Structure formats: structure tokens, C-alpha cells
C-alpha positions as a Python dict, from the first residue, in 0.01 Angstrom:
ca = {
    (1, 'M'): (0, 0, 0),
    (2, 'L'): (159, -252, -234),
    (3, 'K'): (409, -489, -79),
    (4, 'T'): (669, -711, -240),
    (5, 'A'): (506, -1000, -420),
    (6, 'I'): (616, -1362, -391),
    (7, 'A'): (773, -1498, -707),
    (8, 'A'): (738, -1854, -834),
    (9, 'G'): (916, -2092, -600),
    (10, 'G'): (855, -1864, -301),
    (11, 'A'): (1150, -1628, -348),
    (12, 'L'): (1096, -1264, -265),
    (13, 'L'): (1142, -1025, -551),
    (14, 'L'): (1438, -816, -442),
    (15, 'L'): (1494, -605, -750),
    (16, 'I'): (1574, -296, -543),
    (17, 'T'): (1752, 9, -666),
    (18, 'A'): (1998, 165, -426),
    (19, 'A'): (1773, 470, -384),
    (20, 'A'): (2041, 632, -174),
    (21, 'A'): (1997, 985, -309),
    (22, 'G'): (1841, 1218, -59),
    (23, 'A'): (1895, 1003, 248),
    (24, 'G'): (2003, 1320, 423),
    (25, 'S'): (1953, 1406, 784),
    (26, 'L'): (1636, 1202, 831),
    (27, 'L'): (1822, 876, 779),
    (28, 'S'): (2141, 973, 957),
    (29, 'S'): (1945, 1093, 1261),
    (30, 'L'): (1762, 764, 1313),
    (31, 'P'): (1860, 643, 1662),
    (32, 'G'): (1894, 296, 1805),
    (33, 'A'): (1608, 85, 1933),
    (34, 'G'): (1585, 281, 2259),
    (35, 'S'): (1445, 611, 2130),
    (36, 'R'): (1162, 760, 2333),
    (37, 'P'): (820, 862, 2203),
    (38, 'S'): (762, 1232, 2150),
    (39, 'R'): (455, 1406, 2286),
    (40, 'V'): (309, 1390, 1938),
    (41, 'A'): (354, 1011, 1942),
    (42, 'L'): (196, 977, 2286),
    (43, 'A'): (-102, 1185, 2173),
    (44, 'D'): (-148, 1013, 1837),
    (45, 'I'): (-63, 644, 1877),
    (46, 'P'): (-304, 417, 2069),
    (47, 'A'): (-128, 286, 2379),
    (48, 'D'): (-162, -79, 2278),
    (49, 'H'): (-15, -12, 1934),
    (50, 'L'): (270, 195, 2080),
    (51, 'A'): (361, -95, 2309),
    (52, 'L'): (353, -336, 2014),
    (53, 'Y'): (571, -114, 1795),
    (54, 'R'): (829, -84, 2073),
    (55, 'R'): (834, -455, 2154),
    (56, 'A'): (835, -569, 1791),
    (57, 'A'): (1132, -347, 1703),
    (58, 'T'): (1347, -540, 1951),
    (59, 'I'): (1348, -846, 1723),
    (60, 'C'): (1556, -651, 1471),
    (61, 'P'): (1875, -495, 1610),
    (62, 'G'): (1908, -138, 1487),
    (63, 'L'): (1543, -96, 1386),
    (64, 'D'): (1378, 187, 1574),
    (65, 'W'): (1014, 141, 1679),
    (66, 'S'): (929, 477, 1523),
    (67, 'V'): (978, 335, 1173),
    (68, 'L'): (716, 67, 1241),
    (69, 'A'): (487, 329, 1393),
    (70, 'A'): (532, 555, 1091),
    (71, 'I'): (434, 274, 857),
    (72, 'G'): (130, 195, 1074),
    (73, 'K'): (31, 561, 1068),
    (74, 'I'): (69, 605, 694),
    (75, 'E'): (-93, 276, 599),
    (76, 'T'): (-406, 276, 820),
    (77, 'D'): (-372, 541, 1094),
    (78, 'H'): (-275, 264, 1339),
    (79, 'G'): (-571, 51, 1235),
    (80, 'R'): (-826, 328, 1282),
    (81, 'S'): (-898, 367, 910),
    (82, 'Q'): (-1226, 222, 788),
    (83, 'L'): (-1111, 175, 430),
    (84, 'P'): (-1154, -169, 269),
    (85, 'G'): (-897, -427, 370),
    (86, 'V'): (-805, -284, 710),
    (87, 'H'): (-1037, -496, 926),
    (88, 'R'): (-1160, -754, 677),
    (89, 'G'): (-1128, -842, 312),
    (90, 'S'): (-866, -660, 105),
    (91, 'N'): (-827, -334, -79),
    (92, 'H'): (-806, -297, -458),
    (93, 'A'): (-441, -409, -450),
    (94, 'G'): (-504, -708, -223),
    (95, 'A'): (-350, -552, 90),
    (96, 'R'): (-487, -653, 431),
    (97, 'G'): (-475, -551, 794),
    (98, 'P'): (-329, -257, 989),
    (99, 'M'): (14, -291, 823),
    (100, 'Q'): (-135, -364, 477),
    (101, 'F'): (32, -689, 377),
    (102, 'L'): (-39, -884, 63),
    (103, 'K'): (-142, -1233, 178),
    (104, 'P'): (146, -1416, 1),
    (105, 'T'): (400, -1180, 156),
    (106, 'F'): (249, -1214, 503),
    (107, 'D'): (238, -1595, 476),
    (108, 'H'): (601, -1601, 361),
    (109, 'V'): (716, -1385, 655),
    (110, 'I'): (515, -1592, 903),
    (111, 'A'): (670, -1911, 769),
    (112, 'R'): (1019, -1768, 824),
    (113, 'H'): (953, -1573, 1144),
    (114, 'P'): (651, -1691, 1348),
    (115, 'P'): (544, -1409, 1582),
    (116, 'P'): (577, -1462, 1957),
    (117, 'P'): (270, -1563, 2161),
    (118, 'G'): (4, -1299, 2204),
    (119, 'G'): (-153, -1279, 1861),
    (120, 'A'): (-409, -1481, 1670),
    (121, 'L'): (-404, -1855, 1605),
    (122, 'P'): (-329, -1903, 1325),
    (123, 'P'): (-145, -1571, 1276),
    (124, 'S'): (-356, -1316, 1091),
    (125, 'P'): (-264, -1000, 897),
    (126, 'Y'): (-570, -836, 1059),
    (127, 'N'): (-432, -892, 1408),
    (128, 'A'): (-222, -593, 1517),
    (129, 'H'): (23, -809, 1714),
    (130, 'D'): (92, -1042, 1423),
    (131, 'A'): (100, -766, 1161),
    (132, 'I'): (341, -542, 1350),
    (133, 'Y'): (582, -822, 1439),
    (134, 'S'): (571, -941, 1078),
    (135, 'A'): (647, -589, 955),
    (136, 'A'): (949, -575, 1183),
    (137, 'A'): (1073, -912, 1053),
    (138, 'Y'): (1010, -808, 692),
    (139, 'L'): (1204, -485, 727),
    (140, 'C'): (1484, -669, 904),
    (141, 'D'): (1513, -925, 624),
    (142, 'N'): (1536, -647, 367),
    (143, 'G'): (1807, -426, 512),
    (144, 'A'): (1692, -269, 839),
    (145, 'R'): (1912, -487, 1061),
    (146, 'D'): (2174, -267, 1230),
    (147, 'G'): (2040, 25, 1026),
    (148, 'R'): (2261, -66, 731),
    (149, 'H'): (2003, -32, 453),
    (150, 'L'): (1697, 122, 615),
    (151, 'R'): (1593, 321, 309),
    (152, 'R'): (1610, 7, 99),
    (153, 'A'): (1402, -183, 355),
    (154, 'V'): (1129, 82, 355),
    (155, 'F'): (1143, 102, -24),
    (156, 'T'): (1090, -276, -36),
    (157, 'Y'): (783, -234, 184),
    (158, 'N'): (633, 5, -70),
    (159, 'R'): (826, 74, -387),
    (160, 'A'): (792, 450, -407),
    (161, 'H'): (1053, 710, -318),
    (162, 'W'): (786, 949, -186),
    (163, 'Y'): (679, 670, 53),
    (164, 'V'): (1033, 633, 190),
    (165, 'R'): (1053, 1008, 254),
    (166, 'K'): (712, 1008, 417),
    (167, 'V'): (793, 717, 650),
    (168, 'L'): (1125, 869, 761),
    (169, 'T'): (962, 1208, 817),
    (170, 'Q'): (683, 1058, 1027),
    (171, 'A'): (932, 846, 1222),
    (172, 'H'): (1133, 1160, 1299),
    (173, 'T'): (816, 1328, 1430),
    (174, 'Y'): (737, 1035, 1657),
    (175, 'R'): (1077, 1036, 1831),
    (176, 'S'): (1148, 1261, 2127),
    (177, 'S'): (1439, 1499, 2080),
    (178, 'T'): (1507, 1503, 2455),
    (179, 'P'): (1668, 1228, 2664),
    (180, 'S'): (1421, 1264, 2950),
    (181, 'T'): (1228, 962, 3067),
    (182, 'V'): (882, 931, 2914),
    (183, 'N'): (618, 1041, 3161),
    (184, 'A'): (278, 885, 3107),
    (185, 'T'): (120, 1198, 3252),
    (186, 'A'): (300, 1438, 3018),
    (187, 'P'): (68, 1707, 2884),
    (188, 'P'): (-80, 1631, 2544),
    (189, 'A'): (55, 1787, 2230),
    (190, 'T'): (-106, 2113, 2126),
    (191, 'A'): (-345, 2122, 1834),
    (192, 'A'): (-82, 2316, 1637),
    (193, 'S'): (191, 2057, 1695),
    (194, 'Q'): (-42, 1771, 1605),
    (195, 'A'): (-149, 1949, 1286),
    (196, 'I'): (214, 2008, 1189),
    (197, 'A'): (304, 1646, 1262),
    (198, 'Y'): (20, 1530, 1039),
    (199, 'A'): (117, 1767, 759),
    (200, 'R'): (481, 1655, 777),
    (201, 'G'): (358, 1302, 729),
    (202, 'Q'): (207, 1402, 394),
    (203, 'L'): (525, 1550, 245),
    (204, 'G'): (590, 1412, -100),
    (205, 'L'): (228, 1329, -180),
    (206, 'P'): (101, 1483, -505),
    (207, 'Y'): (-116, 1791, -528),
    (208, 'T'): (-463, 1663, -614),
    (209, 'W'): (-741, 1907, -701),
    (210, 'G'): (-1021, 1851, -450),
    (211, 'G'): (-811, 1582, -281),
    (212, 'D'): (-865, 1483, 82),
    (213, 'G'): (-573, 1240, 103),
    (214, 'P'): (-516, 864, 101),
    (215, 'A'): (-749, 804, 396),
    (216, 'A'): (-1033, 934, 176),
    (217, 'G'): (-918, 736, -127),
    (218, 'D'): (-738, 1025, -300),
    (219, 'P'): (-369, 1010, -397),
    (220, 'G'): (-299, 1348, -238),
    (221, 'F'): (-443, 1680, -127),
    (222, 'D'): (-513, 2027, -253),
    (223, 'C'): (-407, 2317, -33),
    (224, 'S'): (-719, 2347, 183),
    (225, 'G'): (-775, 1972, 190),
    (226, 'L'): (-433, 1939, 353),
    (227, 'T'): (-491, 2204, 618),
    (228, 'K'): (-839, 2071, 692),
    (229, 'A'): (-705, 1716, 737),
    (230, 'A'): (-410, 1838, 946),
    (231, 'Y'): (-634, 2011, 1196),
    (232, 'A'): (-887, 1727, 1185),
    (233, 'A'): (-603, 1507, 1315),
    (234, 'A'): (-589, 1747, 1610),
    (235, 'R'): (-969, 1734, 1648),
    (236, 'V'): (-1011, 2093, 1534),
    (237, 'P'): (-1274, 2117, 1257),
    (238, 'L'): (-1216, 2350, 964),
    (239, 'P'): (-1432, 2425, 659),
    (240, 'R'): (-1316, 2283, 327),
    (241, 'T'): (-1203, 2578, 114),
    (242, 'A'): (-920, 2827, 164),
    (243, 'D'): (-1157, 3123, 155),
    (244, 'S'): (-1392, 2973, 414),
    (245, 'Q'): (-1097, 2880, 637),
    (246, 'F'): (-972, 3239, 620),
    (247, 'A'): (-1319, 3369, 704),
    (248, 'T'): (-1347, 3131, 1001),
    (249, 'G'): (-1040, 3276, 1174),
    (250, 'P'): (-950, 3377, 1432),
    (251, 'R'): (-725, 3622, 1250),
    (252, 'V'): (-368, 3690, 1358),
    (253, 'P'): (-348, 4070, 1401),
    (254, 'K'): (-140, 4244, 1137),
    (255, 'G'): (217, 4290, 1257),
    (256, 'Q'): (196, 4016, 1523),
    (257, 'P'): (458, 3741, 1481),
    (258, 'L'): (332, 3413, 1342),
    (259, 'Q'): (338, 3097, 1550),
    (260, 'P'): (382, 2737, 1431),
    (261, 'G'): (40, 2604, 1341),
    (262, 'D'): (-94, 2931, 1200),
    (263, 'L'): (-260, 2912, 860),
    (264, 'V'): (-124, 3155, 603),
    (265, 'F'): (-340, 3273, 312),
    (266, 'Y'): (-288, 3418, -34),
    (267, 'G'): (-513, 3585, -291),
    (268, 'R'): (-735, 3881, -203),
    (269, 'P'): (-880, 3979, 135),
    (270, 'D'): (-1227, 3901, 0),
    (271, 'N'): (-1119, 3581, -177),
    (272, 'A'): (-837, 3371, -32),
    (273, 'E'): (-727, 3125, -299),
    (274, 'H'): (-439, 2941, -135),
    (275, 'V'): (-348, 2832, 219),
    (276, 'G'): (-42, 2683, 385),
    (277, 'L'): (44, 2563, 736),
    (278, 'Y'): (315, 2775, 900),
    (279, 'I'): (579, 2563, 1077),
    (280, 'G'): (817, 2833, 1201),
    (281, 'G'): (1142, 2976, 1070),
    (282, 'G'): (962, 3157, 788),
    (283, 'R'): (848, 2828, 632),
    (284, 'M'): (522, 2654, 562),
    (285, 'I'): (397, 2313, 447),
    (286, 'H'): (158, 2340, 155),
    (287, 'A'): (21, 2175, -156),
    (288, 'P'): (122, 2443, -406),
    (289, 'R'): (-28, 2361, -746),
    (290, 'R'): (-107, 2095, -1003),
    (291, 'G'): (196, 1890, -1095),
    (292, 'A'): (377, 1966, -768),
    (293, 'L'): (427, 1767, -448),
    (294, 'I'): (334, 1865, -94),
    (295, 'Q'): (644, 2045, 25),
    (296, 'I'): (807, 2288, 267),
    (297, 'S'): (855, 2637, 122),
    (298, 'P'): (915, 2994, 242),
    (299, 'Y'): (581, 3142, 338),
    (300, 'R'): (669, 3477, 180),
    (301, 'Y'): (794, 3505, -177),
    (302, 'G'): (789, 3755, -460),
    (303, 'G'): (441, 3831, -588),
    (304, 'D'): (281, 3602, -330),
    (305, 'N'): (-39, 3807, -271),
    (306, 'Y'): (-20, 3728, 100),
    (307, 'V'): (-339, 3843, 274),
    (308, 'G'): (-294, 3731, 635),
    (309, 'A'): (-306, 3442, 881),
    (310, 'T'): (-541, 3268, 1119),
    (311, 'R'): (-477, 3070, 1438),
    (312, 'P'): (-714, 2769, 1458),
    (313, 'G'): (-772, 2591, 1785),
}
């Protein structure tokens, strides 16, 4: 993702709009630095990266580790992506490393805030330790300190409102809603919960015909590309098209209540043309049509041609 460039004379470009509209519950619910990882976080984030996110957040009072983790997830899947620029070189925009810094921005942050011992010498944007600490310092410099301007800080990291929404949604998913102490032996998240967490992380991306998402080099997803990628994140393989996903099953018997994680299909029984991921409460996440964004919608609506549901995994 594009980061703030360095202007002549070394000053950061800080032409930020307030972007306060829509802050909503995601922003107001962000806790202090002591939030605990959810089961989804424990299942999805490599242990070494989770430890780095949590330690790095402590250098910025009021910045929760989950925001750093959300950026790491969205940018490179915590360094697991094999796209250009993650492990060497740079991508088409010049971004490098697991947190996708432009080199001038990274060098500027390092000059102001050298990371603590434990990284590379000299500091490198490809080194997870250096990149994550630098991301924490960068966010802190741009409004995240004490949580005063968190949306602005994330917007500075990547100047797109959909990106801000996506980061805050993913951060919310990574935080535990219970005050219990994290247990390293807690049972792993279910495939359904992991699929939902992944799909929530794609909210606001554009519908893209034939799209398989940013990890595949596409700006967004189509409906079946989204559900396939969501369950792939939970290590449950699905075929590519809505019709083939419906045929794969297993079917939810007619009249049986849906469960979060079920796939809901529309069209004809012999030709499913659209699919969404049911998240509970009568709602689904889906990529609805050209010109629309991935969104949460009621799963039943007038003239929907609903044909049934399946329960993968």
C-alpha cells in the first residue's frame, strides 16, 4: 500500500482531511494498549508477529496492538504473502517489507525513532521487528498517541477511506470481547469464525468481476471469489464459482436455522448465480454487483431468488 511520501527538505506531507465521518462504534470501541487477542487472532497471527505487535504498541500510549496487527494482516498477511516487495525488492508503488513502507518514509521514521535492539543492523523494512516498531512510531507521530486521532493516523498510513474502515474492522476482530486471561491452550477458532473474520477484513473493497482479492493482485473480489478466499483462510478449500460451491455442499436442510459461516445462494436450484457469507442476525457479507463495495446486507430481501445454503467445513 502507498505510504506518505517525503517532501523536499525531509518534511512529511501531512495534507490530511479530517475524515471523521463514519468513525462510529469501531473507533469508539478501541480499547487501551492492554486488550487481549481473540481466538481468531491467536489462530491467524504467527506467534512471533503477535508478540512484536503487542510489544511495539507500548511505545505509543493509547495505540492498541490490534491496529498494528490489522495493518500487517491487510498489507501482507503478516509477512506470509509472496507478492513482490514483501521479502525483497519492492512492489509497483515502491513499498517494501511486511508493513509495506516506502523507503524514504521508513528511513525518515528510523532517523526519528530508532527501533530497540532485536532487529536488523542497519534497520531494514524487510525485518518484521524493525517494520512493526516503525509502523507504531509512524502512527504515533500522525495522531494515534492517546487515541486522539486514530482514524487520521491510519488514513496517513494509506490515504483511502476504505482502508481506514478495513483496518478498524480487522482490529476489532482481533480483540477479545471478554476480560479473561489469554490461555495459550485455548481451542482454535472454528473454520466458520475464521472465514467470517477474513470476510470482515475485506469490507469496503470494490466488487471486481473474477477478482480474487489484493493478495492475488486484484483490487477486490466477486461474490464467489470472496467466499472462496474466506474459507481458504480457514484452510477449507472451495471451488471457484457460486454454482459449483452450491453443488459442493453440504446443504443446510430446508427449514433448519442458519448458522454463522453458512454460505447463502441465489438464482435457480440448477444454477446458483450469487453467494454470500452468513454472519448471523439475518445478515451476510457479500460482494453484490459491479459498482458496489463488499458490504453487510440482509440475507433475505424482496425478489432475492434465494435457493438455499451450505455449511462448509
